[in-house]
N, C-alpha and C positions, 0 to 999 in steps of 0.2 A: 504610761500609755505608749504603745509602739506605733510609729508612723507607718502608714501603709501607702503604697503608690496608687496611681489611678488604675493600675492593673492588678491591684490587691496583692502586691509582693511584700512579704514580711522579710525585711532585710536582716533581722536577727537570725532568721533561719537559713540564710544563704551563707555558704562557706566562701570566704575570701580566697580566690585561687592563689593569691600571693601572701597568704598568712605566714608561711614559713619564712619567706624573705623578710617580712616585717618583724617577725619574732627575733630574727638574727640582728636586725638593725636596732631595735628598741627593747628596753626592759619591759615597758608597758606598751605592747604593740597596739597600733590603731589601724583602722581600715586603709587599704591602699588607695592611691589616686584613682585607679581603675574602678574600684567599687564606689567611691564617692561620686564619680562622673555617672556611673550606672544608676545610682540612687536618684540624682537630680533629673536624669533623663526619664526614669520611670515615674517620678513624681509628676512630671509634666508641668512644673511651675517652679519659679525661684524659691529657694529655701533659706531661712535664717540659719546661722551657725548653730544656734540652740536646737533647731529642728533636726539638723544633721547629727548632732551629738545624741539627741534622743532616739533617732532612728537606729543608731548603732549601740545604744545603751552605754554611752560613755559618761561616766559620772565623777571619777576621781580628778583631783586638781591636775595631776600629771597628764592624764589622758586628754583633758580639755585644752591644756596648754599645747600639747603635741598636735591636736587637731587644729588649733588656731594657726600654728606655724605652717602646717601642711597646706591648709586652705589659702593662706597668704602666699605661699610659694606657688601654688597652682594659679592664683590670680596674677602673680608677677610673670609667670611663664605663658600667660595668655590662654590657659585652659578654662578659667572661670572669670566671670565679670561680676563685680560688686555694684549692683544697681542703686538707683536713688532711693528705693524702698529699703535699703540696707539688707538686701538679700542677695544670695549667690545664684547666678544662672549660667547656663552653658554658653560658650561663645559659638555663634552661628558662623561657621567658616565661610559661608557664601556672602555674608554681609560685613563681617568684621574680620580684620586681618591683623595678626600680631607680628611684630618684627623689630629690627634694629634701625635706628635713625642714622643716616649718613648726611652730615651737614655740608654746606658749600659756602665758600668765602663770600659769595654774592647774596647770602641771606636765605635763599631757598634751600630745599633739602629733599631727601628721598627716604622712603621706608623700604628696607630690604626684608621681604617677608620670610618668616621661618620656613614656610612650605616650599621655598625655592622658586616661586612664581615671579613674574616680572616686577621690578621696582615700581612703587607708587610715588608720583611727584607730590611734594608738599610745598605750598606757596610760602613766601616770607611770613605772612600772617599766621599760618598754621605752625611755622617753625618758632614763633615768638616764645612759647613756653618750653621749648625743647633745646637740648644741647646734643652735639654729635655723640653717638654711641648710646644714647638713652634707648630704652625699649618702650614701645607704645602700641596701643591698639587703635586702628583707624578703620573708618568705613570708606567705601568707594564713593566719592562725591561726584564723579563724572569723568570727562575726558577733556584735556586741555587742547589748545590750538595746534600743538605738535603731535596730537594723537596719543599722548601718554595718559595712562590712568592717573587720576588725581585723587588724593586722599584728604579726609578731614579727621583730625585727631579726636577720638572718643575718650581715651584714658591713657595717662602716662603710667606704664607698668613698673618701670625701674629707672632710677637715676644712676648713671654710670660715670659722670664727671664730677669729681669732688674737689679737685684742685687744678689750677691752670698756671702754666708758665708763660711769661710774657714781659714786655717792657712797661714800666710804670710812667704815667704822664700826669702832670698837675696843670690844670687849665681852668680859668675862671672860677676858682674856688672848689672845683671838683677834682677828685683823684680817681684815676681809672687805670686798668691794665688791658693792654691790647694783646690777646693770646698769640703765642708763637704758632700754635696749631691752627692752620688756615681753614680747617673744617669747622672751626668755631667762629662764626661771624659776629657774635655779640661781644661787646667790651664788658669787662667786669668792673662794676662801680665799687670802689673801696668805701666801706662804712666809716663813719666819723670816728676818728681815733684809731683806725685799723691799719694805717700805713706804717706805724712804728718809725724806724730810722731810715726807711727807704727814700731814695732821692730820685729826682727827675731823670728819666732815661735809663735807670738801672734795670737789670734783668732780675725779676722777682718770681716767687711762687705765691700765688693767691689761693687761699682755701675758700671755697664757696660756702657761705653761711646761709644764704637764701637762694634757692633755685629760681630760675626765671619763671614768670607767669605771662599771661596774655598782656598784662598791663605794665609790668616793669622788668628791667633787665636783671641779670644775676648780680648779687651783692656778695662781696668777699672781704677778707682781711689778709694782710701780708703775713706769711708765716716764715718766709726765708728770703734773704737778699743774696742773690748769687754773684753779683758783681757788675762792674761797669762794662767790661769788654770780654770778648770771647777768648779766654785763655785756652791753651791746648787741652783737649779732653772735655772742655765745657759743653760742647755740642752734644756729647753723650749724656752728661748730667742733665741737660735741658730736656732731652728726649725721654729720659727715665721719669722725670717729674711730669712732663707734659702728657705722657701716655699712662702715667700712674703704674709704671712697671714695678712689681714687687722685686726688691733687690737686697733686702736685709733679711737674715734668717731670724725668726722669732725665738725668744729665749726658751720656750717650751720645746721647740724642735732641737735646739742645740743640746738641751738636757737629755733628750731622747736618744740622740746619736752619739753621745759621749762614750758609751761602752764599746762602740764599734772599733775594730782594729783593721789594719791593712790586710791581714791574712784571713782567708775563709776558715771558719771553725771546722774542725774535723767532723763534728756531729752533723753539720749541714750537708756534708758530702755523702751521707748515707742514703741508701735507697735510690740512687741515681745511676744511670749508665756511666761507665768510666771511659771517657774519650781522651784521656790524657796522652795516650800514645798515638792517637790519630793525628796526623800532621795538618791540623787546622791552622789557617793563617789569617791575619787581618790585612786588608788592603785599603789604605786611606790616603788623604792628602798629606803633604809634608808637615803642615802646621796643625794637624788633628791632634787633639789631646784626649778625647774620650773615644774608646773603641767598643762599639756595641754589636758588631757583627764579624763573624769569622766564617770562612768557607773551606770546603774540602770536596774533592771529586775523584771518583775511581770508575774505570771502565767496567761494564758488565756485559754478559753475552748478548743482551738485548738493547744495550744503550749505555746509560751512565747512572750512577748513584751520586746524588749531590746532597751534601750536608750543609745547611745554613744554621749556624749556631748563634743564638742571640743572648746577650747579657740577661740574666734572670733577675731583673729589677723587682719583679713582684714578690720575690722571696724576702727582700729587705723592706720594701715599702708596703706595709700591711694596711688593709682597708681601715679608714677612719683614724689612722695614726696621725701624729703631728706632721710627719713627712708627707703623708698622703694628702692632707689638707692643703699644705703649701704647694705640693706638686700640682694639685688640681687648680689651685688659685692661679698659678703661673701658666700651666697647660703646655708650655713650650720653652725651650732655651732660646734666648735672643742673641743673635750673632751680629755685633757691631764690628767695624774695622778695628782689629787688634784688641778687642775686648768682648768677652762673653758673659752674659747673665744666665747662669745655668738653671735648669729646672730642679736639679737635685744638688745637695751640698757636695763639695769636692771629695770628701771621704768616700762617697759613692760614685759620683760621675767620673772622677779620674782615678779612683781607687778600687774599692770592692767590686763595683759593677763593670768597670772597664776591663776589656779582655786584653790586658797587657801581656807581653811575651814572657814565657817561661815561669808563669805563676798559676796556681790553681784558681779557677773561677767557675762559679755556678752558671749554667746556661739552660735555655730551652731550645731544643733542636727541631728544625723542620727537615725531615728526611724525605727526599724526593727521588722517585724512580722515573727516569726520562728516557723515551725511546729514541731510535735513530733519526726520527723525524722532528725531534725537539719538543715532543708533547709529553706532559706529565701523565703517567699511567697510574701511579699510586703515590700516596703521601701519608705520613704519620708524624705525630709530635710526641716528644718525650723529654723528661728532665735529665740533665747530665752534668758531669763535672769535666772540665777541659783545661788544657794548658796550651795557649797559642804557641806555635813553633816558630813564628817570625812575625815581626811588625814590618810589613812591606808597604811601599808607596806606589801610587799609580804610575809615577815616572819610572821606577825600577821595573815594575811588571811589564810595562809597555816596551822598555828597552830589551828585556829578556825575551819576551814572547813575539814581539812584532819586529824589532830591529835586530834581534839575534846577538845581543851583547854577550860576548864569551866570558868576560871578566866577572860580570854579575852572575852568569849561569854557573860558573865555577864556585862562586861564593855560596850559592844556594843549590848546589848539585843534588842534595838529598830531597829537596822539595820540587825540583824541576819536573819530574815525571807527573806529579799531581797538578802543577801549574799548567803544564801542557794539556792535560786532560780538561782542566777548567776552560782553557782557550778553545779547545776542540768542541766542547759542549756549547760554549757561547756562540761559536760560528753557526752551529746547527740551529740553536734557539733563535738566533738573529733572523735566519730565513723564516722560521715558523712565525716570529713576531711580524715580519713584513707581510707574510701571507694572510695573517689575521687582520692586518690593517692598523696595528697600534701606531700611534703617531710618534714621530721623532723630529720635533722641531729643533733645528740647529740654531738656537738663540745664542746671542753673544753675551756672556757674563764677563765682568771685569773685576780686577783686584787693585786696591789702592796700595801703593808702596810708599812708606813713610821714611823721612830722614830721621836723624838722631833727635832732633827737637820736635818731632811729631808734626812736621809740615809735609805736605804731599810732595813727593819727589817725582812720581809719575803714576799714570793709570794704565794698567796693562790688561790685555785680554786673557781670560782663562782658557787654556787649550784643553779640550776634552778628547782624550785618546781612547784607544780600545779597552784599556784597563778600567777606565771610568764606566764605559758602556757594559763591560763584563759584569762588574759588581752591581750596577743598576739593574741589569737583566735578571740576575739571580735574586736580588731583593724583591723585585716585582713578582717573581715566581713564588717566593715564600709568602709574600703578602696575599697573593691570589689563593694559595693553598689554605691559609688561615681563614680567609673569608668563606671558602667552600666548606671547610671543616665545621665552622660555627653555624653556617646555614643548615648543614646536614643535621646538626644536633639541635636546631631550632632555638639557639641561645640568643638572648638579648645581647646586642653588640653594636659597636660603632663601626660603620662602613665609611669608606672614602668614596663619595659619589661625585660624578661629574656629568652634567647634562650636556646634550648636544646643542646646536644653535637654535634659537627661537625663530619663529616664522619671519618676524620683522628683520632680525639680524641676517638671516639667510638671504632675504630679498635684497638687502643692501649689499651684501657680499657678492652676490651673483651679478648685480649691476656694475659694481666696481671691477670685477674680473672681466666682464664683457667688454668694458672700455679698453682693457689691456689685451684684448683678443684671446682671453682665457676662459675656460668654463669648468664648473664643478659638477661632476656626475651625481647621480642618485636622485634627481628630481627634487620633490618636496621633502624627502627624508634621506639626505646623503649619509653614507656610513663613514666610519673612520678610514676605510680603505679608499673611498672616493677622495678624501682629503689627501691621503698619502700619494695617490696617483698624481694629483695636482702638484704636490710638493716635489715629487721626482721630476716632473716636467719642467720646473722652473729653476732647477739647481744651478744652471750655468748662466742665468740672467743676472745682470748687475743689480737689479732691484729685487732679487730673491728674498733678501733679508726683510725688506719692507712688506712684500706680499705675505710672507710668513707672519709678520706682525698683525696684518689685517685678518688673516685666517685665525690667529689666536684670539683676537678681540671679538670674533664672531661667536665665540663659545663662552659659556658661563664659567664662573669660578668654582673650583672644586671645594666641597665642604664635607664636614663630618655629620652623619645622620644614620639612624637605624633602618632607614628605608632602603629597600632592595631596588635601587634605580640603575645600578651599573655604573661603569666608568667609561665614558665615551672616548676619551683620549687614548686609553689603553686598550680599547675594544674588548672589555671584559664585562661579564654579566654581574660579577661581584668582586669587590676589591676592599681590602682592609689594610690598615697600617699595623705591622707586627714587628718590623725590623729595627726600630729606633726607640726603645722604651726609656733610654737614659735621657733623651731630649724631647720626647713627645708623650703627653699623657694618654692620648687615644691608643697608642701601642701598649701601654701598661694595662689599660682596660681589656684589650684583646688577650693579653697574656693571662689575665685573671680568669677570663671566660674559658680559655683553653684548659688551664689548670683545673678549673671546676669540673670540666668534662673528664679530664684524665683521672680525677679522683673518684669518678663514678657517681657524682652527686646529681640530683634531679634539677631540671630547669627551674622549677618553682622555688627551689631553695637558694638560687643565685641571689646575691646581695642586690643586684641591680635589675630593675624591670624596664620595659620599653619606655615608659614616661621618664625614667631617670636618664636613659640614653638620649632621649630627645633633648632634655635640658643640658646634659653634658656635651652633646654634639654642638649645640648652639654656642655654649661657653667656649669650647675648644676652638671652634671656627672663628669666633670673635677675637679670642686671644691670639690666634695665628695671624689674623689681619692686623691686630694691634702691633704685634712684633714686626710684621712687614712694613707697616706705616712708620714705625719708630726708626727702623733701620734705613728706610728710604729718606726720611728727614735728615738723618745724620749724614748720609752719603751726599745728599743735595747740598747741605751746608759745606761739607769738605770740598766739594767740587767748586762751589762759589769762591771759597777761600783760595783755592788753587788758581782761579782765573782772575783774581784781584789785580795782579800785576801785568795782566795781558790786555788791558783796555787799550783800544786803538790798533791792535794786531789783527791781521787777516788770516782766515783759516778756510780750507775747503770742507764741505759737509754735505749731508743728505737730509732732505726734508723728511722728518720722522713722524709728524702729525700735522694735520691741517684743521683749523677752526674758523669760526666766523670772524674772529678778531686778528687773525694772522696765521703764521705757521711756525712750528718748532723745527729747529735744525740740530742734528747730532753731528758734532765735529769728527772728521775722520781721524783715526789713530789717537784721539784724546778721549773720546767717549763722554763728552760733556754736551749737555743739551741747553739750548736757549731759544728765546722767542724773537722772531722778526714780526713786529707789530704791523698791522695793516696800514697804519698812518705813515709808515716808512716805505711804502711801496710805490710812491710817486702819485702824481695827480690823475687818479683814475678811480672809478667806482668798481669795487670788486664784489662779485657774487660768490657766495659760499655754496658749494654743492657737497653736502655731507655724504651722499651715496658714492660719488666718484672721488671723494677725498681731494678736492681741489678748490682753489680760488681762481676765478676767471675775470679778467679785466673787461669792463663793458666797452670802453672806447678803444683800448689798445689791442684787445684780444689776447693779451699775455696770460698764460696759465702758470700757476704754481701748484704742482701736484705731488702727492705722497710719493717718495722715492726719487724725486728730481735731485740732481746734483747742483749745488750752489756754492758761491764763495761769499763769506760774510766777514764783517769786522765786529769786534766786541765794543759796545758803546757804554754799557753800564752793568755793574755787578752789585746786587743788593743782598747783603748777608742776612738782614732781618727777614726779608721776604723769601730768601733762598731762591732768588730769580736772577737770570742772566739775560740781558737784552742784546740782540744783534741787530745789525742793519746790513742790507746787501752791500758788498764791497763796491767801490766806485766802478771797477772794471765790469762787474756783474750787472750793475745798474745801467751802465752805458749800453751793454749788450741787449738789455731788455727794452731800451727806449724805441718807440715806434719810429720808423724812418719817415722823414718829411716828404710829402708828395711835391714833385716839381710842378709849378704852375704853368699852364699852357699859355703861350704867347699868342 
């Protein structure tokens, strides 16, 4: 008997629009996610899995198992909800919100919605059954005292924390682990007999055998003892385990890549444009090891022709191969100080895919015709084989093109005409970028310099010269062209989206700027150009760096999504990541979509549909955040180690953040941050003003505001907590003391 919907739709008679895609994915194809959602919507009521199977006449064991897995995945991704009647129903997006959990050290947390809307606050009670990075479905329960949307957990969709790194403690007959990751507020209770040979105070890895519930904390067992103290390199090993970063290649993958050689097979070069004589060059940092982009430029009667050649990773990493599964699992390469965990094995990342000089390499090329005003008039993509004519560094290119270094110019005399055209084009495109309003925050990045025994020697700023900006501009242009091409073809794809400021953040920003005598144009909907006009106006101010920080904080984080929402920061209607497929999985997905179009195949036959892209976008965004968090943890630990022998010393710095419990200070020329706690500010009651980013003394009237210069002394460094405590230097504290009034006689 065939199930009919309330609208009398016979689903056996409906052709699945994604049938071809499903047929390519599975030997025994089943209905697509889209059709399953359509079925439940038309039925007008929750359905059992058996009813869904019956509606689509799925009968074989393989079909039923495939359907079970698909529905479970849809449940995990927040598309379906399994209710108490053991039936599947649609998630009403107005009432229920799916997203990722962000834990806080104080026990509360937030749900970061998949749809990009504002975070929902979760009380410590709601966080009891959850751990940082879990996925959950919540309903809006109300608004808290601070005006934030507050959530109540309806269902935990996915557990994402399976092991925890931390210190082991034995106390009153109990053994527990305090997580190193401060986003996890709960301690892990070690089950009876689960501690093995681990001793008090050791750094261990605990596998969670029972996830937390509303009534009890997580329970685990010790699977690895890392050691007593933090030996050189241990901080990275801790981060790898704490964030569960995949760092070992599976045996199946190693077996799959064994036939690969360092040279591109001749057969692979066929049916491609031959660019081996075109003087394409790579321009990267001195310590770069994988080269995934090369550029070439020539003058034309109406402007320039720019070639951006990108390593053809999609040729080697086939869909659903072991390489693909592992690349998807990792989603990104992770860059620690002096160590990289690559997304792809070295034979590919530093070998076959890397555009090393003077060797044949496969590439996908974005050819861009750009007019005298710096605007792209036409673009196309094609497969090619190339041979990089030189491996140049940013320093070398800047010396040749900006400083006019004659020795280097002589060394690269055959390439100089093309490099000069690259620079001429960049200067024109730079003007076009500024007119468009694309943001260019001059943020300060740093690099850690190690000694021979891997102790920090110094922390130095990274100088961003015109060569950096030149390559960045050309990569942005190629990425923009990729997004435009796939939009035109109506292909499912991952875009890089970046929302502008929310109404609340905008209000706080304008209040803060107003107190500094500044204003942001654009009214209730400022454009990127309004931001850039403000940035230009503060360039010569001593607090420009901090004002830029507040401007950055007013905007949301960029994420991967198939939604066409645009990129606010770059002032673009559509933007994709295309230029780094060696180290980013979203770029690989974009390459696959472009190649699908180049081969003349239909949209419906593409392996991925929009629901797949939604899931992959969330996964890639989460793994990008995971990599950033892990790297930040390692850098914080290294900076703490660097400051261990500086307790008692005084340093000048700038207030980099203000909170209700004190303010953070970034030390000048050392780029290390620490906290001056409110209890160390003297005998006064301080009011915290979040909008103006300041603490104001009630009795003394002393203000501590974001961007203020202060002198501090180092009072404590805690390696376990990765925290540095400062207090105001005696000279600074004396300056801030209120003057005593003279009594009248």
